[in-house]
mmCIF file of the protein (N, C-alpha, C, O) and its ligand, coordinates in Angstrom:
data_MODEL
# 
_entry.id   MODEL 
# 
loop_
_entity.id 
_entity.type 
_entity.pdbx_number_of_molecules 
1 polymer     1 
2 non-polymer 1 
# 
_entity_poly.entity_id                      1 
_entity_poly.type                           'polypeptide(L)' 
_entity_poly.nstd_linkage                   no 
_entity_poly.nstd_monomer                   no 
_entity_poly.pdbx_seq_one_letter_code       
;(UNK)(UNK)(UNK)(UNK)(UNK)(UNK)(UNK)(UNK)(UNK)(UNK)(UNK)(UNK)(UNK)(UNK)(UNK)(UNK)
(UNK)(UNK)(UNK)(UNK)(UNK)(UNK)(UNK)(UNK)(UNK)(UNK)(UNK)(UNK)(UNK)(UNK)(UNK)(UNK)
(UNK)(UNK)(UNK)(UNK)(UNK)(UNK)(UNK)(UNK)(UNK)(UNK)(UNK)(UNK)(UNK)(UNK)(UNK)(UNK)
(UNK)(UNK)(UNK)(UNK)(UNK)
;
_entity_poly.pdbx_seq_one_letter_code_can   XXXXXXXXXXXXXXXXXXXXXXXXXXXXXXXXXXXXXXXXXXXXXXXXXXXXX 
_entity_poly.pdbx_strand_id                 A 
# 
loop_
_entity_poly_seq.entity_id 
_entity_poly_seq.num 
_entity_poly_seq.mon_id 
_entity_poly_seq.hetero 
1 1  UNK n 
1 2  UNK n 
1 3  UNK n 
1 4  UNK n 
1 5  UNK n 
1 6  UNK n 
1 7  UNK n 
1 8  UNK n 
1 9  UNK n 
1 10 UNK n 
1 11 UNK n 
1 12 UNK n 
1 13 UNK n 
1 14 UNK n 
1 15 UNK n 
1 16 UNK n 
1 17 UNK n 
1 18 UNK n 
1 19 UNK n 
1 20 UNK n 
1 21 UNK n 
1 22 UNK n 
1 23 UNK n 
1 24 UNK n 
1 25 UNK n 
1 26 UNK n 
1 27 UNK n 
1 28 UNK n 
1 29 UNK n 
1 30 UNK n 
1 31 UNK n 
1 32 UNK n 
1 33 UNK n 
1 34 UNK n 
1 35 UNK n 
1 36 UNK n 
1 37 UNK n 
1 38 UNK n 
1 39 UNK n 
1 40 UNK n 
1 41 UNK n 
1 42 UNK n 
1 43 UNK n 
1 44 UNK n 
1 45 UNK n 
1 46 UNK n 
1 47 UNK n 
1 48 UNK n 
1 49 UNK n 
1 50 UNK n 
1 51 UNK n 
1 52 UNK n 
1 53 UNK n 
# 
loop_
_struct_asym.id 
_struct_asym.entity_id 
A 1 
B 2 
# 
loop_
_chem_comp.id 
_chem_comp.type 
_chem_comp.mon_nstd_flag 
UNK 'L-peptide linking' . 
ZN  non-polymer         . 
# 
_pdbx_entity_nonpoly.entity_id   2 
_pdbx_entity_nonpoly.name        ? 
_pdbx_entity_nonpoly.comp_id     ZN 
# 
_pdbx_nonpoly_scheme.asym_id         B 
_pdbx_nonpoly_scheme.entity_id       2 
_pdbx_nonpoly_scheme.mon_id          ZN 
_pdbx_nonpoly_scheme.ndb_seq_num     1 
_pdbx_nonpoly_scheme.pdb_seq_num     101 
_pdbx_nonpoly_scheme.auth_seq_num    101 
_pdbx_nonpoly_scheme.pdb_mon_id      ZN 
_pdbx_nonpoly_scheme.auth_mon_id     ZN 
_pdbx_nonpoly_scheme.pdb_strand_id   A 
_pdbx_nonpoly_scheme.pdb_ins_code    . 
# 
loop_
_atom_site.group_PDB 
_atom_site.id 
_atom_site.type_symbol 
_atom_site.label_atom_id 
_atom_site.label_alt_id 
_atom_site.label_comp_id 
_atom_site.label_asym_id 
_atom_site.label_entity_id 
_atom_site.label_seq_id 
_atom_site.pdbx_PDB_ins_code 
_atom_site.Cartn_x 
_atom_site.Cartn_y 
_atom_site.Cartn_z 
_atom_site.occupancy 
_atom_site.B_iso_or_equiv 
_atom_site.pdbx_formal_charge 
_atom_site.auth_seq_id 
_atom_site.auth_comp_id 
_atom_site.auth_asym_id 
_atom_site.auth_atom_id 
_atom_site.pdbx_PDB_model_num 
ATOM   1   N  N  . UNK A 1 1  ? -10.333 17.158  5.633   1.00 0.00 ? 1   UNK A N  1 
ATOM   2   C  CA . UNK A 1 1  ? -9.144  16.458  6.077   1.00 0.00 ? 1   UNK A CA 1 
ATOM   3   C  C  . UNK A 1 1  ? -9.197  15.016  5.603   1.00 0.00 ? 1   UNK A C  1 
ATOM   4   O  O  . UNK A 1 1  ? -9.603  14.099  6.317   1.00 0.00 ? 1   UNK A O  1 
ATOM   5   N  N  . UNK A 1 2  ? -8.779  14.876  4.399   1.00 0.00 ? 2   UNK A N  1 
ATOM   6   C  CA . UNK A 1 2  ? -8.827  13.540  3.826   1.00 0.00 ? 2   UNK A CA 1 
ATOM   7   C  C  . UNK A 1 2  ? -7.425  13.024  3.579   1.00 0.00 ? 2   UNK A C  1 
ATOM   8   O  O  . UNK A 1 2  ? -6.449  13.774  3.563   1.00 0.00 ? 2   UNK A O  1 
ATOM   9   N  N  . UNK A 1 3  ? -7.362  11.775  3.396   1.00 0.00 ? 3   UNK A N  1 
ATOM   10  C  CA . UNK A 1 3  ? -6.067  11.147  3.161   1.00 0.00 ? 3   UNK A CA 1 
ATOM   11  C  C  . UNK A 1 3  ? -5.809  11.044  1.668   1.00 0.00 ? 3   UNK A C  1 
ATOM   12  O  O  . UNK A 1 3  ? -6.730  10.970  0.854   1.00 0.00 ? 3   UNK A O  1 
ATOM   13  N  N  . UNK A 1 4  ? -4.562  11.042  1.348   1.00 0.00 ? 4   UNK A N  1 
ATOM   14  C  CA . UNK A 1 4  ? -4.216  10.948  -0.065  1.00 0.00 ? 4   UNK A CA 1 
ATOM   15  C  C  . UNK A 1 4  ? -3.436  9.678   -0.335  1.00 0.00 ? 4   UNK A C  1 
ATOM   16  O  O  . UNK A 1 4  ? -2.647  9.202   0.481   1.00 0.00 ? 4   UNK A O  1 
ATOM   17  N  N  . UNK A 1 5  ? -3.689  9.169   -1.488  1.00 0.00 ? 5   UNK A N  1 
ATOM   18  C  CA . UNK A 1 5  ? -2.936  8.017   -1.943  1.00 0.00 ? 5   UNK A CA 1 
ATOM   19  C  C  . UNK A 1 5  ? -1.492  8.449   -2.181  1.00 0.00 ? 5   UNK A C  1 
ATOM   20  O  O  . UNK A 1 5  ? -1.247  9.495   -2.783  1.00 0.00 ? 5   UNK A O  1 
ATOM   21  N  N  . UNK A 1 6  ? -0.554  7.665   -1.721  1.00 0.00 ? 6   UNK A N  1 
ATOM   22  C  CA . UNK A 1 6  ? 0.859   8.040   -1.828  1.00 0.00 ? 6   UNK A CA 1 
ATOM   23  C  C  . UNK A 1 6  ? 1.362   7.964   -3.267  1.00 0.00 ? 6   UNK A C  1 
ATOM   24  O  O  . UNK A 1 6  ? 2.409   8.527   -3.588  1.00 0.00 ? 6   UNK A O  1 
ATOM   25  N  N  . UNK A 1 7  ? 0.644   7.292   -4.113  1.00 0.00 ? 7   UNK A N  1 
ATOM   26  C  CA . UNK A 1 7  ? 1.127   7.117   -5.484  1.00 0.00 ? 7   UNK A CA 1 
ATOM   27  C  C  . UNK A 1 7  ? 0.441   8.059   -6.461  1.00 0.00 ? 7   UNK A C  1 
ATOM   28  O  O  . UNK A 1 7  ? 1.114   8.792   -7.186  1.00 0.00 ? 7   UNK A O  1 
ATOM   29  N  N  . UNK A 1 8  ? -0.862  8.051   -6.491  1.00 0.00 ? 8   UNK A N  1 
ATOM   30  C  CA . UNK A 1 8  ? -1.542  8.887   -7.486  1.00 0.00 ? 8   UNK A CA 1 
ATOM   31  C  C  . UNK A 1 8  ? -2.016  10.209  -6.879  1.00 0.00 ? 8   UNK A C  1 
ATOM   32  O  O  . UNK A 1 8  ? -2.422  11.115  -7.607  1.00 0.00 ? 8   UNK A O  1 
ATOM   33  N  N  . UNK A 1 9  ? -1.966  10.322  -5.550  1.00 0.00 ? 9   UNK A N  1 
ATOM   34  C  CA . UNK A 1 9  ? -2.345  11.580  -4.918  1.00 0.00 ? 9   UNK A CA 1 
ATOM   35  C  C  . UNK A 1 9  ? -3.839  11.798  -4.821  1.00 0.00 ? 9   UNK A C  1 
ATOM   36  O  O  . UNK A 1 9  ? -4.286  12.871  -4.416  1.00 0.00 ? 9   UNK A O  1 
ATOM   37  N  N  . UNK A 1 10 ? -4.598  10.817  -5.178  1.00 0.00 ? 10  UNK A N  1 
ATOM   38  C  CA . UNK A 1 10 ? -6.044  10.921  -5.119  1.00 0.00 ? 10  UNK A CA 1 
ATOM   39  C  C  . UNK A 1 10 ? -6.523  10.880  -3.672  1.00 0.00 ? 10  UNK A C  1 
ATOM   40  O  O  . UNK A 1 10 ? -6.031  10.099  -2.857  1.00 0.00 ? 10  UNK A O  1 
ATOM   41  N  N  . UNK A 1 11 ? -7.483  11.730  -3.376  1.00 0.00 ? 11  UNK A N  1 
ATOM   42  C  CA . UNK A 1 11 ? -8.018  11.745  -2.019  1.00 0.00 ? 11  UNK A CA 1 
ATOM   43  C  C  . UNK A 1 11 ? -9.071  10.663  -1.881  1.00 0.00 ? 11  UNK A C  1 
ATOM   44  O  O  . UNK A 1 11 ? -10.035 10.597  -2.644  1.00 0.00 ? 11  UNK A O  1 
ATOM   45  N  N  . UNK A 1 12 ? -8.861  9.828   -0.901  1.00 0.00 ? 12  UNK A N  1 
ATOM   46  C  CA . UNK A 1 12 ? -9.760  8.704   -0.704  1.00 0.00 ? 12  UNK A CA 1 
ATOM   47  C  C  . UNK A 1 12 ? -10.045 8.534   0.772   1.00 0.00 ? 12  UNK A C  1 
ATOM   48  O  O  . UNK A 1 12 ? -9.204  8.829   1.621   1.00 0.00 ? 12  UNK A O  1 
ATOM   49  N  N  . UNK A 1 13 ? -11.213 8.064   1.058   1.00 0.00 ? 13  UNK A N  1 
ATOM   50  C  CA . UNK A 1 13 ? -11.511 7.775   2.453   1.00 0.00 ? 13  UNK A CA 1 
ATOM   51  C  C  . UNK A 1 13 ? -10.963 6.425   2.855   1.00 0.00 ? 13  UNK A C  1 
ATOM   52  O  O  . UNK A 1 13 ? -10.559 6.206   3.996   1.00 0.00 ? 13  UNK A O  1 
ATOM   53  N  N  . UNK A 1 14 ? -10.961 5.536   1.897   1.00 0.00 ? 14  UNK A N  1 
ATOM   54  C  CA . UNK A 1 14 ? -10.467 4.207   2.205   1.00 0.00 ? 14  UNK A CA 1 
ATOM   55  C  C  . UNK A 1 14 ? -9.117  3.989   1.551   1.00 0.00 ? 14  UNK A C  1 
ATOM   56  O  O  . UNK A 1 14 ? -9.013  3.689   0.362   1.00 0.00 ? 14  UNK A O  1 
ATOM   57  N  N  . UNK A 1 15 ? -8.100  4.149   2.357   1.00 0.00 ? 15  UNK A N  1 
ATOM   58  C  CA . UNK A 1 15 ? -6.761  3.877   1.866   1.00 0.00 ? 15  UNK A CA 1 
ATOM   59  C  C  . UNK A 1 15 ? -6.224  2.634   2.550   1.00 0.00 ? 15  UNK A C  1 
ATOM   60  O  O  . UNK A 1 15 ? -6.479  2.374   3.726   1.00 0.00 ? 15  UNK A O  1 
ATOM   61  N  N  . UNK A 1 16 ? -5.488  1.897   1.788   1.00 0.00 ? 16  UNK A N  1 
ATOM   62  C  CA . UNK A 1 16 ? -4.907  0.685   2.344   1.00 0.00 ? 16  UNK A CA 1 
ATOM   63  C  C  . UNK A 1 16 ? -3.472  0.955   2.742   1.00 0.00 ? 16  UNK A C  1 
ATOM   64  O  O  . UNK A 1 16 ? -2.705  1.555   1.989   1.00 0.00 ? 16  UNK A O  1 
ATOM   65  N  N  . UNK A 1 17 ? -3.128  0.517   3.903   1.00 0.00 ? 17  UNK A N  1 
ATOM   66  C  CA . UNK A 1 17 ? -1.753  0.681   4.333   1.00 0.00 ? 17  UNK A CA 1 
ATOM   67  C  C  . UNK A 1 17 ? -0.935  -0.446  3.723   1.00 0.00 ? 17  UNK A C  1 
ATOM   68  O  O  . UNK A 1 17 ? -1.346  -1.606  3.718   1.00 0.00 ? 17  UNK A O  1 
ATOM   69  N  N  . UNK A 1 18 ? 0.207   -0.084  3.220   1.00 0.00 ? 18  UNK A N  1 
ATOM   70  C  CA . UNK A 1 18 ? 1.020   -1.100  2.572   1.00 0.00 ? 18  UNK A CA 1 
ATOM   71  C  C  . UNK A 1 18 ? 2.487   -0.860  2.866   1.00 0.00 ? 18  UNK A C  1 
ATOM   72  O  O  . UNK A 1 18 ? 2.917   0.258   3.151   1.00 0.00 ? 18  UNK A O  1 
ATOM   73  N  N  . UNK A 1 19 ? 3.225   -1.922  2.788   1.00 0.00 ? 19  UNK A N  1 
ATOM   74  C  CA . UNK A 1 19 ? 4.659   -1.832  2.975   1.00 0.00 ? 19  UNK A CA 1 
ATOM   75  C  C  . UNK A 1 19 ? 5.304   -1.953  1.599   1.00 0.00 ? 19  UNK A C  1 
ATOM   76  O  O  . UNK A 1 19 ? 5.466   -3.046  1.058   1.00 0.00 ? 19  UNK A O  1 
ATOM   77  N  N  . UNK A 1 20 ? 5.665   -0.799  1.054   1.00 0.00 ? 20  UNK A N  1 
ATOM   78  C  CA . UNK A 1 20 ? 6.168   -0.756  -0.309  1.00 0.00 ? 20  UNK A CA 1 
ATOM   79  C  C  . UNK A 1 20 ? 7.674   -0.964  -0.320  1.00 0.00 ? 20  UNK A C  1 
ATOM   80  O  O  . UNK A 1 20 ? 8.391   -0.460  0.545   1.00 0.00 ? 20  UNK A O  1 
ATOM   81  N  N  . UNK A 1 21 ? 8.136   -1.702  -1.295  1.00 0.00 ? 21  UNK A N  1 
ATOM   82  C  CA . UNK A 1 21 ? 9.562   -2.024  -1.349  1.00 0.00 ? 21  UNK A CA 1 
ATOM   83  C  C  . UNK A 1 21 ? 10.426  -0.788  -1.528  1.00 0.00 ? 21  UNK A C  1 
ATOM   84  O  O  . UNK A 1 21 ? 11.547  -0.736  -1.023  1.00 0.00 ? 21  UNK A O  1 
ATOM   85  N  N  . UNK A 1 22 ? 9.917   0.204   -2.241  1.00 0.00 ? 22  UNK A N  1 
ATOM   86  C  CA . UNK A 1 22 ? 10.712  1.401   -2.499  1.00 0.00 ? 22  UNK A CA 1 
ATOM   87  C  C  . UNK A 1 22 ? 10.303  2.576   -1.631  1.00 0.00 ? 22  UNK A C  1 
ATOM   88  O  O  . UNK A 1 22 ? 11.134  3.412   -1.276  1.00 0.00 ? 22  UNK A O  1 
ATOM   89  N  N  . UNK A 1 23 ? 9.042   2.640   -1.295  1.00 0.00 ? 23  UNK A N  1 
ATOM   90  C  CA . UNK A 1 23 ? 8.539   3.834   -0.614  1.00 0.00 ? 23  UNK A CA 1 
ATOM   91  C  C  . UNK A 1 23 ? 8.323   3.644   0.880   1.00 0.00 ? 23  UNK A C  1 
ATOM   92  O  O  . UNK A 1 23 ? 8.019   4.596   1.599   1.00 0.00 ? 23  UNK A O  1 
ATOM   93  N  N  . UNK A 1 24 ? 8.479   2.430   1.335   1.00 0.00 ? 24  UNK A N  1 
ATOM   94  C  CA . UNK A 1 24 ? 8.269   2.189   2.745   1.00 0.00 ? 24  UNK A CA 1 
ATOM   95  C  C  . UNK A 1 24 ? 6.788   2.035   3.059   1.00 0.00 ? 24  UNK A C  1 
ATOM   96  O  O  . UNK A 1 24 ? 5.998   1.630   2.207   1.00 0.00 ? 24  UNK A O  1 
ATOM   97  N  N  . UNK A 1 25 ? 6.429   2.361   4.284   1.00 0.00 ? 25  UNK A N  1 
ATOM   98  C  CA . UNK A 1 25 ? 5.031   2.222   4.678   1.00 0.00 ? 25  UNK A CA 1 
ATOM   99  C  C  . UNK A 1 25 ? 4.232   3.410   4.162   1.00 0.00 ? 25  UNK A C  1 
ATOM   100 O  O  . UNK A 1 25 ? 4.452   4.548   4.575   1.00 0.00 ? 25  UNK A O  1 
ATOM   101 N  N  . UNK A 1 26 ? 3.326   3.138   3.276   1.00 0.00 ? 26  UNK A N  1 
ATOM   102 C  CA . UNK A 1 26 ? 2.537   4.193   2.652   1.00 0.00 ? 26  UNK A CA 1 
ATOM   103 C  C  . UNK A 1 26 ? 1.068   3.812   2.661   1.00 0.00 ? 26  UNK A C  1 
ATOM   104 O  O  . UNK A 1 26 ? 0.697   2.693   3.013   1.00 0.00 ? 26  UNK A O  1 
ATOM   105 N  N  . UNK A 1 27 ? 0.249   4.765   2.269   1.00 0.00 ? 27  UNK A N  1 
ATOM   106 C  CA . UNK A 1 27 ? -1.167  4.477   2.125   1.00 0.00 ? 27  UNK A CA 1 
ATOM   107 C  C  . UNK A 1 27 ? -1.554  4.606   0.669   1.00 0.00 ? 27  UNK A C  1 
ATOM   108 O  O  . UNK A 1 27 ? -1.171  5.547   -0.026  1.00 0.00 ? 27  UNK A O  1 
ATOM   109 N  N  . UNK A 1 28 ? -2.315  3.643   0.239   1.00 0.00 ? 28  UNK A N  1 
ATOM   110 C  CA . UNK A 1 28 ? -2.663  3.576   -1.175  1.00 0.00 ? 28  UNK A CA 1 
ATOM   111 C  C  . UNK A 1 28 ? -4.157  3.453   -1.364  1.00 0.00 ? 28  UNK A C  1 
ATOM   112 O  O  . UNK A 1 28 ? -4.854  2.881   -0.525  1.00 0.00 ? 28  UNK A O  1 
ATOM   113 N  N  . UNK A 1 29 ? -4.649  3.993   -2.471  1.00 0.00 ? 29  UNK A N  1 
ATOM   114 C  CA . UNK A 1 29 ? -6.022  3.705   -2.839  1.00 0.00 ? 29  UNK A CA 1 
ATOM   115 C  C  . UNK A 1 29 ? -6.066  2.270   -3.367  1.00 0.00 ? 29  UNK A C  1 
ATOM   116 O  O  . UNK A 1 29 ? -5.035  1.668   -3.665  1.00 0.00 ? 29  UNK A O  1 
ATOM   117 N  N  . UNK A 1 30 ? -7.239  1.761   -3.470  1.00 0.00 ? 30  UNK A N  1 
ATOM   118 C  CA . UNK A 1 30 ? -7.355  0.351   -3.855  1.00 0.00 ? 30  UNK A CA 1 
ATOM   119 C  C  . UNK A 1 30 ? -6.825  0.097   -5.259  1.00 0.00 ? 30  UNK A C  1 
ATOM   120 O  O  . UNK A 1 30 ? -6.282  -0.971  -5.544  1.00 0.00 ? 30  UNK A O  1 
ATOM   121 N  N  . UNK A 1 31 ? -6.985  1.082   -6.133  1.00 0.00 ? 31  UNK A N  1 
ATOM   122 C  CA . UNK A 1 31 ? -6.497  0.927   -7.511  1.00 0.00 ? 31  UNK A CA 1 
ATOM   123 C  C  . UNK A 1 31 ? -4.984  0.779   -7.536  1.00 0.00 ? 31  UNK A C  1 
ATOM   124 O  O  . UNK A 1 31 ? -4.441  -0.150  -8.134  1.00 0.00 ? 31  UNK A O  1 
ATOM   125 N  N  . UNK A 1 32 ? -4.311  1.727   -6.867  1.00 0.00 ? 32  UNK A N  1 
ATOM   126 C  CA . UNK A 1 32 ? -2.856  1.656   -6.842  1.00 0.00 ? 32  UNK A CA 1 
ATOM   127 C  C  . UNK A 1 32 ? -2.378  0.444   -6.071  1.00 0.00 ? 32  UNK A C  1 
ATOM   128 O  O  . UNK A 1 32 ? -1.352  -0.157  -6.390  1.00 0.00 ? 32  UNK A O  1 
ATOM   129 N  N  . UNK A 1 33 ? -3.140  0.103   -5.058  1.00 0.00 ? 33  UNK A N  1 
ATOM   130 C  CA . UNK A 1 33 ? -2.747  -1.053  -4.267  1.00 0.00 ? 33  UNK A CA 1 
ATOM   131 C  C  . UNK A 1 33 ? -2.692  -2.299  -5.145  1.00 0.00 ? 33  UNK A C  1 
ATOM   132 O  O  . UNK A 1 33 ? -1.717  -3.050  -5.110  1.00 0.00 ? 33  UNK A O  1 
ATOM   133 N  N  . UNK A 1 34 ? -3.722  -2.510  -5.914  1.00 0.00 ? 34  UNK A N  1 
ATOM   134 C  CA . UNK A 1 34 ? -3.708  -3.711  -6.753  1.00 0.00 ? 34  UNK A CA 1 
ATOM   135 C  C  . UNK A 1 34 ? -2.680  -3.610  -7.871  1.00 0.00 ? 34  UNK A C  1 
ATOM   136 O  O  . UNK A 1 34 ? -2.129  -4.619  -8.311  1.00 0.00 ? 34  UNK A O  1 
ATOM   137 N  N  . UNK A 1 35 ? -2.423  -2.381  -8.328  1.00 0.00 ? 35  UNK A N  1 
ATOM   138 C  CA . UNK A 1 35 ? -1.379  -2.221  -9.344  1.00 0.00 ? 35  UNK A CA 1 
ATOM   139 C  C  . UNK A 1 35 ? -0.014  -2.597  -8.783  1.00 0.00 ? 35  UNK A C  1 
ATOM   140 O  O  . UNK A 1 35 ? 0.727   -3.380  -9.377  1.00 0.00 ? 35  UNK A O  1 
ATOM   141 N  N  . UNK A 1 36 ? 0.300   -2.027  -7.636  1.00 0.00 ? 36  UNK A N  1 
ATOM   142 C  CA . UNK A 1 36 ? 1.604   -2.309  -7.030  1.00 0.00 ? 36  UNK A CA 1 
ATOM   143 C  C  . UNK A 1 36 ? 1.702   -3.768  -6.616  1.00 0.00 ? 36  UNK A C  1 
ATOM   144 O  O  . UNK A 1 36 ? 2.754   -4.402  -6.700  1.00 0.00 ? 36  UNK A O  1 
ATOM   145 N  N  . UNK A 1 37 ? 0.574   -4.266  -6.172  1.00 0.00 ? 37  UNK A N  1 
ATOM   146 C  CA . UNK A 1 37 ? 0.549   -5.661  -5.769  1.00 0.00 ? 37  UNK A CA 1 
ATOM   147 C  C  . UNK A 1 37 ? 0.868   -6.564  -6.953  1.00 0.00 ? 37  UNK A C  1 
ATOM   148 O  O  . UNK A 1 37 ? 1.618   -7.531  -6.818  1.00 0.00 ? 37  UNK A O  1 
ATOM   149 N  N  . UNK A 1 38 ? 0.306   -6.254  -8.099  1.00 0.00 ? 38  UNK A N  1 
ATOM   150 C  CA . UNK A 1 38 ? 0.533   -7.089  -9.277  1.00 0.00 ? 38  UNK A CA 1 
ATOM   151 C  C  . UNK A 1 38 ? 1.956   -6.924  -9.788  1.00 0.00 ? 38  UNK A C  1 
ATOM   152 O  O  . UNK A 1 38 ? 2.487   -7.806  -10.463 1.00 0.00 ? 38  UNK A O  1 
ATOM   153 N  N  . UNK A 1 39 ? 2.573   -5.785  -9.462  1.00 0.00 ? 39  UNK A N  1 
ATOM   154 C  CA . UNK A 1 39 ? 3.972   -5.595  -9.849  1.00 0.00 ? 39  UNK A CA 1 
ATOM   155 C  C  . UNK A 1 39 ? 4.917   -6.164  -8.808  1.00 0.00 ? 39  UNK A C  1 
ATOM   156 O  O  . UNK A 1 39 ? 6.138   -6.077  -8.937  1.00 0.00 ? 39  UNK A O  1 
ATOM   157 N  N  . UNK A 1 40 ? 4.331   -6.747  -7.778  1.00 0.00 ? 40  UNK A N  1 
ATOM   158 C  CA . UNK A 1 40 ? 5.131   -7.384  -6.731  1.00 0.00 ? 40  UNK A CA 1 
ATOM   159 C  C  . UNK A 1 40 ? 5.958   -6.387  -5.939  1.00 0.00 ? 40  UNK A C  1 
ATOM   160 O  O  . UNK A 1 40 ? 7.068   -6.704  -5.512  1.00 0.00 ? 40  UNK A O  1 
ATOM   161 N  N  . UNK A 1 41 ? 5.439   -5.201  -5.741  1.00 0.00 ? 41  UNK A N  1 
ATOM   162 C  CA . UNK A 1 41 ? 6.197   -4.188  -5.022  1.00 0.00 ? 41  UNK A CA 1 
ATOM   163 C  C  . UNK A 1 41 ? 5.778   -4.068  -3.570  1.00 0.00 ? 41  UNK A C  1 
ATOM   164 O  O  . UNK A 1 41 ? 6.365   -3.300  -2.807  1.00 0.00 ? 41  UNK A O  1 
ATOM   165 N  N  . UNK A 1 42 ? 4.783   -4.812  -3.197  1.00 0.00 ? 42  UNK A N  1 
ATOM   166 C  CA . UNK A 1 42 ? 4.302   -4.703  -1.834  1.00 0.00 ? 42  UNK A CA 1 
ATOM   167 C  C  . UNK A 1 42 ? 4.754   -5.892  -1.008  1.00 0.00 ? 42  UNK A C  1 
ATOM   168 O  O  . UNK A 1 42 ? 4.667   -7.047  -1.424  1.00 0.00 ? 42  UNK A O  1 
ATOM   169 N  N  . UNK A 1 43 ? 5.236   -5.565  0.168   1.00 0.00 ? 43  UNK A N  1 
ATOM   170 C  CA . UNK A 1 43 ? 5.535   -6.617  1.113   1.00 0.00 ? 43  UNK A CA 1 
ATOM   171 C  C  . UNK A 1 43 ? 4.320   -6.751  1.999   1.00 0.00 ? 43  UNK A C  1 
ATOM   172 O  O  . UNK A 1 43 ? 3.671   -5.759  2.329   1.00 0.00 ? 43  UNK A O  1 
ATOM   173 N  N  . UNK A 1 44 ? 4.017   -7.945  2.379   1.00 0.00 ? 44  UNK A N  1 
ATOM   174 C  CA . UNK A 1 44 ? 2.805   -8.112  3.163   1.00 0.00 ? 44  UNK A CA 1 
ATOM   175 C  C  . UNK A 1 44 ? 2.990   -7.546  4.558   1.00 0.00 ? 44  UNK A C  1 
ATOM   176 O  O  . UNK A 1 44 ? 3.995   -7.788  5.227   1.00 0.00 ? 44  UNK A O  1 
ATOM   177 N  N  . UNK A 1 45 ? 2.005   -6.795  4.968   1.00 0.00 ? 45  UNK A N  1 
ATOM   178 C  CA . UNK A 1 45 ? 2.079   -6.094  6.233   1.00 0.00 ? 45  UNK A CA 1 
ATOM   179 C  C  . UNK A 1 45 ? 1.167   -6.768  7.243   1.00 0.00 ? 45  UNK A C  1 
ATOM   180 O  O  . UNK A 1 45 ? 1.470   -6.842  8.434   1.00 0.00 ? 45  UNK A O  1 
ATOM   181 N  N  . UNK A 1 46 ? 0.065   -7.247  6.747   1.00 0.00 ? 46  UNK A N  1 
ATOM   182 C  CA . UNK A 1 46 ? -0.909  -7.862  7.615   1.00 0.00 ? 46  UNK A CA 1 
ATOM   183 C  C  . UNK A 1 46 ? -0.928  -9.363  7.364   1.00 0.00 ? 46  UNK A C  1 
ATOM   184 O  O  . UNK A 1 46 ? -0.332  -9.856  6.406   1.00 0.00 ? 46  UNK A O  1 
ATOM   185 N  N  . UNK A 1 47 ? -1.597  -10.051 8.208   1.00 0.00 ? 47  UNK A N  1 
ATOM   186 C  CA . UNK A 1 47 ? -1.717  -11.481 7.997   1.00 0.00 ? 47  UNK A CA 1 
ATOM   187 C  C  . UNK A 1 47 ? -0.704  -12.268 8.789   1.00 0.00 ? 47  UNK A C  1 
ATOM   188 O  O  . UNK A 1 47 ? -0.476  -13.447 8.517   1.00 0.00 ? 47  UNK A O  1 
ATOM   189 N  N  . UNK A 1 48 ? -0.096  -11.628 9.767   1.00 0.00 ? 48  UNK A N  1 
ATOM   190 C  CA . UNK A 1 48 ? 0.787   -12.337 10.676  1.00 0.00 ? 48  UNK A CA 1 
ATOM   191 C  C  . UNK A 1 48 ? 2.022   -12.885 10.010  1.00 0.00 ? 48  UNK A C  1 
ATOM   192 O  O  . UNK A 1 48 ? 2.469   -13.985 10.336  1.00 0.00 ? 48  UNK A O  1 
ATOM   193 N  N  . UNK A 1 49 ? 2.578   -12.137 9.082   1.00 0.00 ? 49  UNK A N  1 
ATOM   194 C  CA . UNK A 1 49 ? 3.785   -12.627 8.438   1.00 0.00 ? 49  UNK A CA 1 
ATOM   195 C  C  . UNK A 1 49 ? 5.007   -12.063 9.154   1.00 0.00 ? 49  UNK A C  1 
ATOM   196 O  O  . UNK A 1 49 ? 5.647   -11.129 8.671   1.00 0.00 ? 49  UNK A O  1 
ATOM   197 N  N  . UNK A 1 50 ? 5.311   -12.619 10.270  1.00 0.00 ? 50  UNK A N  1 
ATOM   198 C  CA . UNK A 1 50 ? 6.414   -12.067 11.050  1.00 0.00 ? 50  UNK A CA 1 
ATOM   199 C  C  . UNK A 1 50 ? 7.704   -12.832 10.804  1.00 0.00 ? 50  UNK A C  1 
ATOM   200 O  O  . UNK A 1 50 ? 8.798   -12.316 11.033  1.00 0.00 ? 50  UNK A O  1 
ATOM   201 N  N  . UNK A 1 51 ? 7.567   -14.040 10.344  1.00 0.00 ? 51  UNK A N  1 
ATOM   202 C  CA . UNK A 1 51 ? 8.771   -14.815 10.103  1.00 0.00 ? 51  UNK A CA 1 
ATOM   203 C  C  . UNK A 1 51 ? 8.721   -15.419 8.709   1.00 0.00 ? 51  UNK A C  1 
ATOM   204 O  O  . UNK A 1 51 ? 7.890   -15.012 7.897   1.00 0.00 ? 51  UNK A O  1 
ATOM   205 N  N  . UNK A 1 52 ? 9.553   -16.339 8.425   1.00 0.00 ? 52  UNK A N  1 
ATOM   206 C  CA . UNK A 1 52 ? 9.555   -17.019 7.124   1.00 0.00 ? 52  UNK A CA 1 
ATOM   207 C  C  . UNK A 1 52 ? 9.611   -16.020 5.982   1.00 0.00 ? 52  UNK A C  1 
ATOM   208 O  O  . UNK A 1 52 ? 8.704   -15.995 5.150   1.00 0.00 ? 52  UNK A O  1 
ATOM   209 N  N  . UNK A 1 53 ? 10.611  -15.226 5.920   1.00 0.00 ? 53  UNK A N  1 
ATOM   210 C  CA . UNK A 1 53 ? 10.815  -14.205 4.910   1.00 0.00 ? 53  UNK A CA 1 
ATOM   211 C  C  . UNK A 1 53 ? 9.845   -13.068 5.076   1.00 0.00 ? 53  UNK A C  1 
ATOM   212 O  O  . UNK A 1 53 ? 9.876   -12.111 4.303   1.00 0.00 ? 53  UNK A O  1 
HETATM 213 ZN ZN . ZN  B 2 .  ? -3.786  5.774   -5.895  1.00 0.00 2 101 ZN  A ZN 1 
# 
């Protein structure tokens, strides 16, 4: 019972939760996470960003 990356479908134990601009709240492997992050497709979910955009 493992989790899968929402983008590449790879099974990973460590998936990062992310708020994707197109896909909504998904879980990503670290590789896809940094890819999407560099494409600016992730909205910050953590870090107390509740206001200011
Ligand atoms: Zn992935």
